[in-house]
C-alpha positions in Angstrom: -8.1 3.8 -18.4 -10.3 2.0 -16.0 -10.0 0.2 -12.5 -10.9 -3.4 -12.3 -10.1 -6.1 -9.6 -8.0 -3.7 -7.5 -5.8 -2.5 -10.4 -5.6 0.0 -13.1 -6.0 -1.1 -16.8 -5.8 0.7 -20.1 -7.5 -0.4 -23.4 -5.0 -1.6 -26.1 -5.6 0.1 -29.5 -4.7 -1.4 -32.9 -1.4 0.3 -32.7 -0.6 -1.6 -29.5 0.1 -5.0 -30.9 0.7 -7.6 -28.3 1.7 -11.0 -29.4 0.0 -14.3 -28.2 2.9 -15.3 -25.9 2.5 -12.0 -23.9 -1.2 -12.3 -23.8 -1.0 -15.9 -22.5 2.0 -15.5 -20.1 2.8 -11.8 -19.1 1.6 -10.8 -15.8 0.8 -7.2 -16.9 -1.4 -8.0 -19.9 -4.8 -9.8 -20.0 -7.6 -10.5 -22.6 -11.2 -9.9 -21.7 -13.7 -9.9 -20.1 -12.7 -6.2 -19.9 -13.8 -3.8 -17.2 -17.4 -2.9 -18.3 -18.0 -6.3 -19.7 -16.7 -6.1 -23.4 -14.3 -8.5 -24.8 -11.3 -6.3 -25.7 -7.6 -6.3 -24.8 -6.5 -4.4 -21.6 -3.1 -3.8 -20.1 -2.1 -3.4 -16.5 -0.7 0.3 -16.0 2.1 1.1 -13.7 1.1 3.8 -11.1 4.5 5.6 -11.6 3.2 9.1 -10.9 1.3 8.7 -7.7 1.4 6.6 -4.6 5.1 7.4 -3.8 6.1 9.0 -0.5 7.8 12.3 -1.2 10.3 13.6 1.4 8.4 15.0 4.4 9.2 17.5 7.0 8.4 17.1 10.8 5.9 20.0 10.4 4.1 18.3 7.5 4.0 14.9 9.3 2.3 16.4 12.5 -0.1 18.3 10.5 -1.3 15.5 8.2 -3.2 13.3 10.7 -6.9 12.4 9.8 -7.7 10.5 13.0 -5.5 12.0 15.8 -6.0 14.9 18.1 -3.5 17.8 18.1 -2.1 16.6 21.4 -1.5 13.1 19.9 0.2 14.5 16.8 2.2 16.9 18.9 3.6 14.1 21.2 4.6 11.6 18.5 8.2 10.6 18.2 9.6 10.6 14.6 11.2 7.5 13.2 14.8 6.9 14.5 16.2 6.9 11.0 14.0 9.8 9.8 17.1 11.8 8.5 18.4 8.9 6.4 15.2 7.4 4.9 15.3 6.3 1.3 12.1 8.0 0.2 12.1 6.7 -3.4 11.7 3.1 -2.0 8.9 4.0 0.2 5.2 3.4 -0.9 4.1 4.5 2.6 6.0 5.4 5.6 5.1 3.5 8.9 6.8 3.3 12.3 6.2 2.4 15.9 6.4 5.0 18.6 9.4 4.0 20.8 7.8 5.8 23.8 4.2 4.3 23.5 4.3 0.5 23.1 1.2 -0.1 21.1 1.1 3.2 19.1 2.2 3.5 15.5 1.9 5.8 12.6 1.4 5.8 8.8 2.0 8.4 6.2 0.0 7.4 3.1 0.4 9.2 -0.2 -2.6 9.8 -2.5 -2.6 8.0 -5.9 -2.6 11.4 -7.6 0.6 13.3 -8.4 -0.2 16.1 -6.0 2.1 15.4 -3.2 -0.9 14.9 -0.7 -0.3 12.8 2.3 -2.7 11.3 4.9 -1.4 10.6 8.5 -2.9 7.8 10.4 -2.6 6.9 14.1 -2.6 3.2 14.8 -3.0 1.0 17.8 -1.7 -2.5 17.8 -4.0 -5.1 19.1 -3.0 -6.9 22.4 -3.3 -10.3 20.9 -1.4 -11.6 18.0 -2.8 -14.0 15.3 -2.8 -17.7 16.5 -1.5 -18.8 13.2 1.1 -17.4 10.8 -0.7 -14.5 9.2 -0.3 -13.0 5.8 0.0 -9.2 5.5 -3.1 -7.8 3.8 -1.0 -5.1 2.0 2.2 -6.8 0.6 0.7 -10.3 0.7 4.1 -11.9 0.9 3.8 -15.7 1.3 7.5 -15.9 2.4 7.3 -13.1 5.0 10.6 -12.8 7.1 8.8 -10.7 9.7 5.6 -10.9 12.1 2.2 -9.8 11.1 -0.1 -8.2 13.6 -3.5 -6.5 13.8 -3.5 -2.8 13.7 -6.6 -0.7 14.3 -7.3 2.9 13.3 -10.2 4.9 14.6 -12.3 6.6 12.0 -12.2 10.4 11.8 -15.0 12.7 12.9 -18.2 11.8 14.7 -17.8 8.0 13.7 -14.4 7.8 15.5 -15.7 9.6 18.5 -18.4 6.8 18.8 -15.7 4.2 18.7 -15.9 3.2 15.0 -12.6 1.9 13.8 -11.0 -0.1 10.9 -8.5 -2.9 11.5 -6.1 -4.8 9.2 -3.3 -7.3 9.3 -0.1 -5.9 8.4 3.6 -6.2 8.9 4.5 -5.3 12.5 7.4 -3.0 11.6 5.8 -1.8 8.3 8.4 -3.7 5.9 5.9 -3.9 3.1 7.8 -1.6 0.7 10.9 -3.9 1.1 8.9 -7.1 0.6 7.1 -6.1 -2.6 10.4 -5.2 -4.2 11.8 -8.6 -3.9 11.6 -10.7 -7.2 8.8 -13.4 -6.7 9.7 -17.2 -7.4 9.5 -18.2 -11.0 5.9 -19.5 -11.4 6.4 -21.2 -14.7 8.6 -21.0 -17.8 8.3 -17.6 -19.4 6.9 -15.9 -16.1 7.7 -12.2 -16.1 9.0 -11.8 -12.6 9.8 -8.1 -12.9 6.4 -7.3 -14.2 4.9 -9.3 -11.3 7.0 -7.3 -8.8 5.8 -4.1 -10.4 2.2 -5.3 -10.0 2.8 -5.9 -6.3 4.3 -2.5 -5.8 1.1 -1.0 -7.6 -1.2 -3.0 -5.5 0.5 -2.0 -2.2 0.0 1.7 -3.2 -3.7 1.2 -3.9 -4.3 -0.9 -0.8 -2.8 1.7 1.5 -4.6 4.5 -0.2 -7.8 2.6 0.2 -7.2 2.0 3.8 -6.7 5.7 4.2 -9.9 6.5 2.4 -11.9 4.3 4.7 -11.2 6.6 7.6 
């Protein structure tokens, strides 16, 4: 298996016959150039094992932050619906602190199936985008919600110097809901469910990459 173009792909062997219709139309399969430059068949692989938020405790959340002080982690307010969250439908957990207007938090799982989680403290920028923006993570072109610029300071010495990473994302972190909607039919034979699965996988990888930058 290899990563290419922001997604994971596996090489199709002789036993993995794929007909020409699938190769031409299915969103989950493609013909070379393959990762590494050779002309072979590759198939998009679902990231079913990693990238899913497992049920978290308050203690785990407060101990998971990479770029927050102990005081900041201790003072956070949990999501109001924390006790009723549908964890199986969350690719990351994000929420705004009801007591601190510009502060928000992320819980981002790793792509490995080890249950690891990275907590991230975010600050919402004062100014909103002048034009209707697209979320960098769910990339929904029919967004029903606002997109804003969130900034996270880096951990360690870089963060203490003021280094930070910013990205445009859904203001109330609706990405997991957005990517689970079936996309419009792009053409006859378009596999909408496969396209939806691809968006879910991409969301998991994009949030994990953001966490890794810190």
